[in-house]
C-alpha positions in Angstrom: 113.6 113.3 77.9 110.4 113.1 80.1 107.1 113.7 78.2 105.7 116.1 80.8 105.3 119.8 81.1 107.7 122.0 82.9 106.6 122.9 86.4 106.4 126.5 87.6 109.7 126.1 89.5 111.4 124.6 86.4 110.2 127.5 84.2 111.5 130.0 86.7 114.8 128.2 86.7 114.9 128.2 82.9 114.3 131.9 82.7 116.9 132.7 85.4 119.6 130.5 83.7 118.8 132.1 80.3 119.2 135.6 81.9 122.6 134.5 83.2 123.7 133.6 79.7 123.6 129.8 79.8 122.9 128.1 76.4 119.6 126.4 75.7 121.3 123.0 75.4 122.9 123.4 78.9 119.6 124.6 80.4 117.8 121.7 78.9 120.3 119.3 80.4 120.1 121.0 83.9 116.3 120.9 84.1 116.0 117.5 82.4 113.7 118.5 79.5 113.8 118.6 75.8 115.6 121.5 74.1 112.4 122.5 72.3 110.5 122.8 75.6 113.2 125.0 77.1 113.4 127.1 74.0 109.7 127.8 74.1 109.9 129.0 77.7 112.9 131.3 76.9 111.2 132.7 73.8 108.0 133.4 75.8 110.0 135.8 78.0 109.2 136.9 81.5 105.5 136.1 81.4 105.9 133.9 84.4 103.0 133.4 86.8 103.8 134.1 90.4 105.4 131.3 92.3 102.8 129.3 94.3 103.0 129.5 98.1 104.2 126.3 99.7 101.4 123.9 100.6 103.0 122.8 103.8 104.6 124.4 106.8 108.3 124.7 106.7 111.0 124.8 109.3 113.5 127.6 108.7 116.3 125.1 108.7 115.0 123.3 105.6 116.2 124.1 102.1 113.8 126.2 100.0 113.2 125.9 96.3 115.4 129.0 95.7 118.3 127.2 97.6 117.8 124.1 95.4 117.9 126.3 92.3 121.1 127.8 93.4 122.6 124.4 94.0 121.8 123.3 90.5 123.3 126.5 89.0 126.4 126.0 91.1 126.7 122.3 89.9 126.2 123.4 86.3 129.1 126.0 86.7 131.3 123.3 88.2 131.5 124.9 91.7 132.6 122.8 94.7 130.0 121.9 97.2 131.8 124.2 99.7 131.4 127.2 97.3 127.7 126.4 96.8 127.1 126.1 100.5 128.9 129.3 101.2 126.8 131.1 98.5 123.5 130.0 99.8 124.5 130.3 103.5 124.1 126.7 104.4 126.4 124.0 105.9 128.5 122.0 103.4 127.0 118.8 104.9 123.5 120.0 104.1 124.4 120.7 100.5 126.3 117.4 100.2 123.4 115.4 101.6 120.9 117.2 99.4 122.9 116.5 96.2 123.7 112.9 97.2 120.1 112.2 98.2 118.7 113.5 94.8 120.9 111.9 92.1 124.4 113.3 92.6 126.2 115.9 90.7 125.2 114.7 87.2 121.5 114.0 87.9 120.4 116.6 90.4 117.0 118.1 89.6 115.7 120.9 91.9 112.0 120.4 91.2 112.2 116.7 91.9 114.3 117.3 95.0 111.7 119.8 96.3 108.9 117.3 95.7 110.8 114.5 97.5 111.5 116.8 100.4 107.8 117.7 100.6 106.9 114.0 100.8 109.5 113.4 103.5 108.4 116.4 105.6 106.1 115.6 108.5 102.5 116.8 108.2 102.8 118.8 111.4 104.6 118.9 114.7 105.0 115.5 116.2 103.4 114.7 119.6 106.9 114.2 121.1 108.0 117.7 120.1 105.6 119.3 122.5 107.3 120.7 125.6 104.6 119.0 127.8 105.6 115.6 126.4 109.3 116.1 127.0 108.9 117.1 130.7 109.9 114.4 133.1 109.5 114.6 136.9 112.7 114.6 138.9 113.5 111.8 141.2 113.8 112.5 144.9 117.6 112.5 144.6 117.4 115.5 142.3 118.7 113.6 139.2 116.5 113.4 136.1 114.8 110.1 135.4 115.4 110.6 131.6 118.6 109.9 129.7 120.7 106.8 129.3 121.0 104.4 132.2 124.1 104.6 134.2 126.6 101.8 133.7 128.3 100.0 136.6 132.0 99.1 136.4 131.1 95.6 135.3 129.4 97.0 132.2 125.8 96.1 133.1 123.1 98.8 133.1 122.2 99.9 136.6 119.7 102.5 137.7 122.0 103.4 140.6 125.7 103.9 140.7 127.8 100.9 141.9 128.8 101.1 145.5 132.4 99.9 146.3 
């Protein structure tokens, strides 16, 4: 097992799983830490510090730590990805991608998944997401100048439709 301390998120997960009646051995396996570390958290009780606020701006469409914790609980119970997705109110594809991206059913760790997601997240809105950057002037014919080029019957890209 890793020789590192449990993070705040892992401690919160340990406490919740213990309240739900999971064994210390099962909890240790889920969070990926030694049984003794998990047992010390369970024995300490609910003296949990408040969860820190996220250090980055989140889009509402992204998974939260609580969602990732629910995913690992569902995986530990043996639930299907469909059942987990329904429980957390997300698309099955989102849950499937999250689990696959972070080790699969047997190796999924919510704290590590959260950290990897934080590293993947952009630092802020990209310049191309600004409405001013997306605006394109219309051509005199009234059609937009953006979008894929039109294809002529011969298969070559042509800015104007083919005339027959």
